[in-house]
N, C-alpha and C positions, 0 to 999 in steps of 0.2 A: 504493499499500499504506499509506503514511504517513497519507493522508487517511482511509482505511478504518479504521485503528487509532484515529485521533482520534474519528471518528464513533461507533465502538463504545464508546469510553470515555465519550463524552458521553451516549450512551444509558443506560449504567449509572449515571451521575451523576444524570440526570433521573428515572430510574425504577428504584430499587434492587430487587434480587432479591426481597425479601419483599413488595414492593408490586406484583408482576406476576402474582400468583395469579389475580386477577380477569379476566385476559385469556386464560385457558384454561378449558375446561369443568371445572367442579368442583361439588361438592354445594352447594346453595343453597336459599333460599326466596324467594317472590315474593308481592306483593300487587298485583292489577291494579286499575285505575280502576273496574272493575265491581263490585269487592268480593271477587272470587274470590281465593283464596290457597292456598298449599301448597308442597310441596318439589318441586325439579326439578334437573336438571344445567344450570348456567347459565355464560355467559361474557359479558363486556362487549366489544363491538366498536366501536372508535372510528370516528367519521365520516371519510370521505374521498371525493374525487371528486364532491362535491355531495350525497352521501348522508349523512344525519345519523347520529349515534351511536345504536346500537340494542342491545338485549339479546337474545341468542340463547339458546334454551332447548330442552332435550330432556326429554320426559316421556312415559312409556309407549311409547318407541321412535319418537315423532314429534318432529321439530324445528320450531320456530316462531321468528319474530323479532317483537320488540315495540319500539315507539318510546317515547321518554320520556313522551309524553302518555298512553300506555296502562298504564304501571306506576308506582304510587305509591311503592313501596319494594321493595328486594330485598337479599338477602345473597348473597355468593359466598365460600365458604371463610373465613368470619368477617369479611369486609369488608362493612360496611353502607352502603347507598346510599339516598338519599331524593330524590323528585321536587321540583324547585324551579322556579317560574315567574318570569317577569320578570327573568331573570338577564342582567345587562348586560355581563358580561365574556367573552362568547364569543370564542374565539381559534383561531388555527391554521386547519386545514381545517374546523373547526366554525363558523367565523365567519359564513358565508353562510347558515346554517340558522336556522330560527325555532322558536318553541315552548319548552316547558320543557326543563330539563336535569336530569341526575342528579348529585348531589354525594355524595362518599364522606364519611361521618361519622367524624371522627378523635377529637375530644374534645367532651364536653358539660359543661354547668355554666354559671356566670355568663357565661363566654366560650365560644362555640362555635367549633370549628375543623373545616373541611371541606377536602377536596381536589377540585378541578375537573380532570378528566382530559380531555385533548384531544391531537390528533396534529398535527404540523407537518412540512412538507417541508423538510429540511435541505440537500438537494442531489440530484444525480442518483441515483435508486434508493435513497434513504435517507430514511426517515421516523422521527421520534423521538416517543415518548410523553412528554408533559409533565404533571406534576401541580402545579397552581397552588394555593397555600394561600389560602383565603378564610376570613375570620372575621366574626363578628357577636356583638352582645350578645344574651343569651338573651331571647326574647320579642320581638325586633325583626326587621324584614324586610330592611333594607339590609345588604349584604355589603361588607366592606373587603378589599382584597388586600394581602397582605404579600409583597413582590416584590424582595428585595435582589439586586443584580447584574442581569445580562442574562437575561431569560426568553424563549426562542424563541417567536415567534408571538404575543407579547402586547405591547400598547402601554403602556409603563409610565406614560405621561402620564395614563392613566385612573385610576391608583391610587397616588399618592405614599405612601410607607411611613409618613410622619409621622402620618397619620390613624389608623393602627392603634393608636398609643399611647393614644388616648382610651379604648380599651376596658379599660384597666388603671388606673383612677383611684385605687385604694387602694395603689398601689406606684409612687411617683414614680421610684425608681431603675430599675425595669423600664421605665417609660415613656421614660426617657432612652435606654435601650438600643434600644428599638423606633424611637425618633425618628431614630436614626442607622444603622438596619439592622444593629445589632450582634448580633442573634439570627440564627443561620444556620438554614436550612431543616431540617437534621437535628435541631437543638435544639428547634425550635418546638413539636412535640407535648408534649414533656416540660415546657417552660416554661409552656405554657397549662395543662397538667394540674396543675402545682404551684401556680399562681395560683388555680385553681379549688378546690384543697384548702386554701387559706389561707396558703401559704407566701409570704413577702415578702422581697425583697432588703434588705440592710443599706444605709442611706443613704450 
């Protein structure tokens, strides 16, 4: 019972309630690789058991599934996702699959913030949903991971937190915070948004 309570608490920490709407059918829109687009009831289904993450959709009473290669972008209940190729941080049960991934758009501007959603097995009969923050400079292709503390299913050696500081060159005080992982994940969207709006920390 103690382990069950711990795992449940960990799940809530990794994926807060407001961030879970995209995992149940909800109103959304889609844009397929073929150019077709429109509204539908959609949900994101994270990969497991060798099966990649896919998008489930219901339209006109018919249900279909789409791989990341088939959908350029979509929204679910206000959450926006975009297709990204050559993503090198595949993790958890998604690590063995290939092809593009979908990233959730969190903040746009000079610094772009996304969440990479994946699933990881935490023990017998328990799987956790993890949202990994990834950032990049607007107009560039490489992503950087901001990963303070332990992130289940992800090898932190791939993405030291210090590199993220380089994305904030006009705010040395904020750079110092990122260099030592002093910005926690709950603060991250607000911090990136403030930087994009021109706010700077006092020296």
